[in-house]
N, C-alpha and C positions, 0 to 999 in steps of 0.2 A: 539571484540564487546559487547557493551552493549549496552540494548536493555532503553532505554528511554519516548517510549509512545508505545501501543497496541491499535487496535480500529479495531471494527466490525460492521460487517451489514446483513442483511440476506433478500439473494434476493426471493421474493415468485413467482420467475419461476424454471424449470428442469434447473439441471445442467449445460446439454451439451448444452442448448441455452446461459446460463449463461456465462457458457467458449467462446461459439463463438463470444457473445457483448465482451465480456472482450478484446477479444484479434484479434478485427476485425482492431482494429487501433492500436497496440501495437507495428508494426514493425519487428525488426530485432535486437538478441542478439549484442552487440558492443565492444567499451571500458569502458563505461560509463553504460552499459544497459545488465541487462540478460532478454532473453525470451524464459520460458520454455513452450511450448503450451500442453504437455507432461503431465507435475508436476503440472500446473495450475500456473507458478509463473511468475510474471515479478519483477526484481528488481532495482534498477538505483544507483550509487552514484557518489558523486562526486571527487575531487581532496583532499579534506582533512577533513572532518569529517564526513557527511552524507552519509547514508545508509537507503532506504524507499526498502520498501518490500513488493508486493501485494499477495495473498494467496488466491486460490479457495478453497474450502472446501463444502461435501455434511452436506448437513442439511436434519433433518426430513420436513423443511417445502417449501423446496426448493436450496439456496446455501448458503454458511457464504462465507465472506468474509473481508480475515483478512489486516488491513495495519500496521508494524510496522516502524518503524521508530529507528535506532538506530547508536550509537557514534561510530567510527569508527575508530577516530584520536590515532594516534599511541603515539607520544608527544602533549602535551599541551589539556588531553581530559577538563583535566575542561576549558577550552577556550571558546569551544563552547556555553556555558553559559553565557559569558557575549557578546556574536558574537550575541545572542539571547537574550539576556534581560532578563535571565534568565527563560524562553520559558513562561512565565507569557503570557497565554492566546491562547497558540501551540496547548493546547488538545483540547478544546472546536474552533477552527477553525478544528482539524483535525475529530472532533463528523462533526458538520456541516457539509462540506466537503461527509465525509462517509454518512451519509443521502444525501444530493445532488447523491449522483453517484448513491445508490440504488434505488431512484424514479429515474433517469434518464436509470438506467437498466430494474424496471420492466413498465418502459413507452413506453420501444420501442418495436414493433413488429415486 
């Protein structure tokens, strides 16, 4: 597994409140998904190259959410770069998505 991207965000709410909200609609583990409420991890992957992982950690201001994207291709691990147009703009989209997630988690009552 090769880490390609990592973005984080701090939710200014108690860790247990964020955990409850984050896992409210996470579903259960399956063939392409791991849901570990105790460890605060939701991971999902495709059949070819993609592995995404969200993890929850304590933070002095509340809860830290970390999203990581890995390349898990066993062969042709260079191909995801071509298939995703060299990932141009990808990090910016991840950062925008993280900001929106933090806003949503903070806004829920």
